[in-house]
C-alpha distance (Angstrom), angle and dihedral (degrees) to the residues before:
residue distance angle dihedral
M1 . . .
A2 3.78 . .
Y3 3.76 120.7 .
Q4 3.78 118.3 -148.8
A5 3.79 113.1 -151.7
K6 3.77 116.8 -135.3
N7 3.79 113.7 -114.9
I8 3.78 114.1 -129.0
N9 3.77 123.9 -164.2
V10 3.81 110.0 -115.9
I11 3.79 89.9 -128.9
D12 3.82 89.6 62.1
L13 3.82 92.5 60.4
K14 3.81 89.7 82.1
P15 3.82 102.5 58.4
S16 3.80 93.8 178.5
T17 3.82 94.1 58.0
A18 3.80 114.0 93.1
L19 3.81 116.4 -137.3
G20 3.79 99.6 -167.6
V21 3.77 145.0 -45.6
S22 3.77 131.2 -71.7
M23 3.78 126.8 -119.4
P24 2.97 137.3 -93.7
F25 3.78 100.4 42.2
N26 3.81 97.6 -131.0
Y27 3.78 102.6 109.8
P28 3.83 114.6 129.1
S29 3.80 90.0 -100.8
V30 3.84 91.7 38.5
F31 3.82 95.3 -116.3
K32 3.80 124.1 61.6
S33 3.80 112.3 -163.3
I34 3.82 122.1 -131.0
Y35 3.80 118.3 -142.7
T36 3.83 105.6 -178.9
S37 3.78 130.5 67.2
K38 3.82 90.9 -133.6
D39 3.81 91.4 59.7
Q40 3.81 92.6 43.6
I41 3.82 91.7 51.5
K42 3.81 89.7 50.8
I43 3.82 91.9 51.6
N44 3.82 90.4 46.9
L45 3.82 90.5 51.9
I46 3.80 92.8 48.3
N47 3.80 89.7 49.0
Y48 3.81 90.6 50.1
L49 3.81 93.8 47.7
L50 3.82 92.9 48.9
T51 3.82 96.9 45.7
N52 3.79 122.5 93.3
K53 3.77 122.4 -143.5
N54 3.83 114.4 -91.7
E55 3.79 89.3 22.8
R56 3.79 95.9 102.2
V57 3.80 117.8 71.6
F58 3.83 115.5 -120.8
Y59 3.83 90.7 4.4
P60 3.82 105.9 67.5
E61 3.81 95.0 164.2
F62 3.82 93.0 59.0
G63 3.81 113.2 109.6
L64 3.79 139.8 39.5
N65 3.84 107.8 -115.5
L66 3.80 91.5 -130.5
R67 3.82 91.8 154.1
S68 3.81 89.5 64.1
K69 3.81 89.4 63.9
L70 3.81 90.4 69.1
F71 3.78 91.7 79.1
E72 3.80 94.5 53.0
P73 3.80 121.6 83.9
I74 3.79 107.6 -100.2
V75 3.79 105.1 -124.6
S76 3.80 129.9 144.1
D77 3.82 91.2 -85.4
T78 3.81 91.6 53.3
E79 3.80 92.1 47.6
E80 3.80 90.5 50.0
D81 3.81 90.1 47.7
I82 3.82 90.9 52.5
K83 3.80 91.4 47.9
Q84 3.80 92.0 49.2
T85 3.81 91.2 47.2
I86 3.81 90.1 53.5
V87 3.83 93.6 45.3
N88 3.82 93.3 49.2
G89 3.80 94.1 44.0
I90 3.80 94.2 48.2
A91 3.82 92.1 46.3
M92 3.80 91.0 52.0
N93 3.80 99.5 43.1
F94 3.82 104.0 26.5
P95 3.82 109.3 38.9
N96 3.82 91.5 167.2
I97 3.82 92.9 63.0
I98 3.81 125.5 92.4
I99 3.80 113.3 -160.2
N100 3.81 111.1 -137.2
K101 3.80 101.4 174.8
I102 3.78 140.4 -5.9
K103 3.79 121.0 -168.9
I104 3.79 124.0 -178.6
T105 3.80 118.5 -162.8
A106 3.78 125.3 179.7
D107 3.78 128.4 -162.1
A108 3.80 104.4 -161.8
D109 3.81 94.5 -175.8
S110 3.79 94.7 59.4
H111 3.85 95.3 28.8
L112 3.82 93.7 -120.5
L113 3.77 130.1 145.9
Y114 3.82 118.1 -161.8
V115 3.79 121.0 -160.7
F116 3.81 117.2 -167.3
F117 3.77 112.5 -168.7
S118 3.83 123.2 -176.4
Y119 3.80 119.4 -173.1
S120 3.79 145.2 158.7
I121 3.79 132.4 -146.9
K122 3.81 113.3 -114.6
N123 3.79 102.7 -138.7
T124 3.82 98.8 38.9
Q125 3.84 100.4 29.3
E126 3.81 89.4 -137.2
A127 3.79 112.5 153.6
D128 3.78 130.8 -151.1
D129 3.78 139.6 155.6
I130 3.78 139.7 -142.0
L131 3.80 129.4 -151.0
L132 3.79 116.2 -165.2
S133 3.78 129.2 178.6
F134 3.78 124.0 -158.0
A135 3.79 118.2 -160.1
Q136 3.77 126.3 -159.6
N137 3.80 109.5 -127.9
G138 3.72 121.4 -144.6
């Protein structure tokens, strides 16, 4: 019987070294440190999905503009457009991510857009998912 060794990211071999900070910034000491590459990748993806283009200084193409989709009628074409935007953006900016599933759900009565995003990390095969909700203000 063959045994497949688990791949571990080299960064994770030093468990006492922080890789970044968690979001949102509401920990008792404001910043909560992140110590694993899996958690840091998840925070980076959330940051990317929530950022609009031209919002980041010196990197105007960073972000997906998902909040702008709130003002469009959510039909199958819009859902497919959102999915394709996410797939293209992730492929360009996160080459170590494999997208497993994307599900877009809209609640027209409460003006909410839900984005469920399931992914895995190429070199470690670790899987995780993200659920974001976008609300229309006003």
